[in-house]
C-alpha positions in Angstrom: 42.4 9.6 3.3 39.7 7.1 4.1 40.9 3.8 5.5 41.5 1.7 8.6 43.9 2.0 11.5 44.9 -1.1 13.4 47.1 -2.5 16.1 49.1 -5.3 14.4 50.7 -8.1 16.4 53.5 -9.3 14.1 54.8 -12.9 14.5 57.9 -13.9 12.5 57.9 -17.6 11.6 60.9 -19.8 11.2 59.0 -22.0 8.7 56.4 -21.5 6.0 52.8 -21.9 7.0 51.4 -25.4 6.3 48.2 -27.0 7.1 48.3 -29.0 10.3 51.9 -28.1 11.1 53.7 -27.1 14.3 55.7 -23.9 13.6 58.3 -21.9 15.5 58.4 -18.2 15.9 61.6 -16.1 16.2 60.0 -12.9 17.4 56.8 -10.9 17.9 56.0 -7.2 18.1 53.2 -4.7 18.1 53.1 -2.0 15.4 50.8 0.5 13.9 48.9 -1.0 10.9 45.8 -0.9 8.8 45.5 0.2 5.2 44.9 3.9 6.0 47.8 4.2 8.4 50.1 2.2 6.1 49.5 4.7 3.4 49.5 7.8 5.6 52.9 7.3 7.2 55.0 7.2 4.0 53.2 10.3 2.7 54.1 12.1 6.0 57.7 11.0 5.5 57.5 12.6 2.0 56.4 15.9 3.5 52.7 15.8 2.9 50.0 16.9 5.4 47.7 13.9 5.9 44.3 13.6 7.5 43.1 10.1 8.2 39.4 9.3 8.2 38.9 6.2 10.3 37.0 4.7 13.2 38.8 3.9 16.5 37.3 2.0 19.4 36.8 3.4 22.8 39.3 1.1 24.4 43.0 1.0 25.5 44.0 -0.1 22.0 42.3 3.0 20.6 44.2 5.2 23.0 47.4 3.5 21.8 46.5 4.0 18.1 45.7 7.7 18.6 49.0 8.3 20.3 51.0 6.4 17.6 49.3 8.4 14.8 49.9 11.7 16.6 53.6 10.8 17.1 53.8 10.0 13.4 52.4 13.4 12.5 49.1 12.2 11.1 46.2 14.7 11.8 43.7 13.0 14.1 40.9 15.5 13.6 38.9 13.1 11.4 39.3 10.0 13.5 36.0 8.9 15.1 35.8 7.2 18.5 33.1 4.5 18.4 31.8 2.2 21.1 33.6 -1.1 21.4 37.0 -2.5 20.4 39.5 -1.1 18.0 40.7 -2.9 14.9 43.3 -5.6 15.7 45.2 -8.0 13.5 47.6 -10.9 13.7 50.2 -10.8 11.0 52.3 -13.9 10.3 55.4 -13.4 8.3 57.3 -16.4 6.9 61.0 -16.7 6.2 60.4 -15.7 2.5 58.7 -12.5 3.5 55.1 -13.6 2.7 52.5 -12.4 5.1 49.2 -13.8 6.3 46.8 -11.4 8.0 44.3 -12.7 10.5 41.7 -10.0 11.4 41.0 -10.4 15.1 38.4 -7.5 15.2 37.2 -4.9 12.8 36.1 -1.5 14.1 33.3 0.0 12.0 31.2 3.1 12.0 27.4 2.9 11.8 27.2 4.7 8.5 29.3 6.5 5.9 31.9 9.1 7.1 30.0 12.2 6.2 32.9 14.4 7.5 34.7 13.5 4.2 32.4 16.1 2.5 34.0 18.9 4.5 37.6 18.0 3.8 39.8 20.3 1.7 42.6 18.5 0.1 44.6 18.1 -3.1 43.8 14.4 -3.1 41.4 11.9 -1.4 42.5 8.3 -1.2 40.1 5.5 -0.3 41.3 2.2 1.1 38.0 0.5 2.2 35.7 -2.2 1.1 32.6 -0.5 2.6 29.8 -0.2 0.1 28.3 3.1 1.4 31.0 5.6 0.3 29.8 6.5 -3.2 28.0 9.7 -2.3 30.7 11.2 -0.1 33.3 10.4 -2.8 31.2 11.9 -5.6 31.0 15.1 -3.5 34.8 15.4 -3.6 35.3 14.7 -7.4 35.1 18.4 -8.4 37.5 19.5 -5.7 40.2 16.9 -5.4 42.0 14.0 -7.2 40.1 11.0 -6.0 42.0 7.7 -5.9 40.3 4.5 -4.7 41.2 0.9 -4.1 39.2 -1.9 -5.6 37.5 -4.2 -4.7 34.6 -3.5 -4.2 33.7 -4.0 -7.9 30.0 -3.2 -7.6 28.7 -0.8 -10.3 29.0 2.8 -9.2 30.6 1.9 -5.9 33.8 4.0 -6.3 33.3 7.4 -8.1 37.0 8.2 -8.7 39.6 9.6 -11.1 42.0 6.7 -10.6 41.3 3.1 -9.5 44.0 0.9 -8.0 43.7 -2.9 -7.6 45.8 -5.9 -6.9 45.9 -8.6 -9.6 45.3 -11.2 -6.8 42.1 -9.4 -5.7 40.5 -9.1 -9.2 38.4 -11.5 -11.3 39.6 -12.9 -14.6 37.0 -10.8 -16.3 38.2 -7.6 -14.7 41.8 -8.4 -15.6 40.9 -9.2 -19.2 39.5 -5.7 -19.7 40.6 -3.4 -16.7 39.3 -0.2 -18.3 35.7 -1.6 -18.9 35.6 -3.0 -15.4 36.9 0.3 -13.9 34.4 2.4 -15.8 31.6 0.3 -14.4 32.9 0.9 -10.8 34.0 4.6 -11.1 31.9 6.1 -13.8 32.7 8.7 -16.4 35.2 10.6 -14.3 37.7 7.7 -14.5 41.1 8.6 -16.0 43.3 5.5 -15.2 43.0 2.0 -13.9 46.2 0.8 -12.1 46.9 -2.9 -11.5 49.6 -4.1 -9.2 51.3 -7.4 -10.0 53.6 -8.1 -7.1 57.1 -8.9 -8.1 56.2 -8.2 -11.8 55.5 -4.5 -11.1 52.4 -2.7 -12.1 50.4 -1.5 -15.1 48.1 1.5 -15.9 45.3 1.4 -18.4 43.2 3.9 -20.2 41.5 3.7 -23.7 44.2 2.9 -26.3 47.1 3.0 -23.8 48.9 0.6 -21.4 51.8 1.6 -19.3 54.2 -0.9 -17.7 56.5 -0.4 -14.7 58.7 -3.4 -13.8 59.6 -3.9 -10.2 63.2 -3.9 -9.1 64.5 -7.2 -7.7 64.8 -7.1 -3.9 65.4 -9.7 -1.1 61.9 -10.1 0.4 61.8 -9.5 4.2 58.2 -8.6 4.8 55.5 -8.0 2.2 53.0 -6.5 4.6 51.7 -3.1 3.4 53.6 -3.2 0.1 50.3 -2.4 -1.7 49.5 0.4 0.7 52.9 2.0 0.3 52.6 1.6 -3.5 49.5 3.7 -3.3 51.3 6.3 -1.3 54.0 6.6 -3.9 51.4 6.9 -6.6 49.6 9.7 -4.7 52.9 11.4 -3.9 53.8 11.7 -7.6 50.3 12.5 -8.9 49.7 15.4 -6.6 53.0 16.8 -7.8 51.6 16.8 -11.3 53.8 14.1 -12.6 52.6 12.1 -15.6 51.2 8.6 -14.9 54.2 6.8 -16.4 56.5 8.5 -13.9 54.0 8.1 -11.0 53.8 4.4 -11.7 57.6 4.0 -11.5 57.6 6.0 -8.2 54.9 3.8 -6.8 56.6 0.5 -7.8 59.9 1.8 -6.2 58.1 2.6 -2.9 56.3 -0.8 -2.9 59.5 -2.7 -3.5 61.3 -0.8 -0.7 58.6 -1.9 1.6 59.1 -5.6 0.8 62.8 -5.2 1.4 62.4 -4.0 5.0 60.6 -5.1 8.2 57.6 -2.8 8.5 57.3 0.5 6.6 60.2 2.3 5.0 61.6 5.1 7.1 61.7 8.8 6.4 65.2 8.6 4.9 64.3 5.8 2.5 61.2 7.6 1.3 63.0 10.9 0.8 65.6 9.0 -1.2 63.0 7.4 -3.5 61.0 10.6 -3.9 
């Protein structure tokens, strides 16, 4: 799994964000975050062995992140310590569960993570907007199911079997023809393009076919990481050999469960949904 790991400072607001306003908070906490970690932990809860490929700074926050990941059972072998600060984010959650993420610092490697080439896995998931990953992903295509988030939407940027994107992150042109847009990004190996649509659920596209999975109605508590846990549910089902229609339903259920709780769903919730 290629992604980020971050220390999130979560602030729960009593009012919705508004420009120029004075807002009250009812609590704050630190928790493990970042797209890679948010996908890895639910997969661990479901019983999968997970290796996370990510940079971590050589600071006290980096030490904290390594300890948190190890405690969660995520293999740290592919984490790279790099000079400087670790990734940190401020997450503002309003009373309706909507979240606003402020990136305080992003930790980056100086080049593509070449160690991905040596990984042996059933699936490789990519949650990154870096533009230098195409070669290392292409090397894994013959050996593993490659699932990648978009954006980026640059031609050839994400050699993959499955692309996953949020409706809110995609252009009107890409949404008008998801398969054509996906083929430009992923190439001829592409099998499916999956689009998440928040409370409306998700869709999957391939030539001549569209699958729809509605989302269950839930009381929104915290929408942070719902897309990441959706991807975890999709991966969980696909590596088990389930058809895309069933994998899409599983992913939507995992994502909805995330919105309905503060933070990530626990092990019991994930096992119940699996």
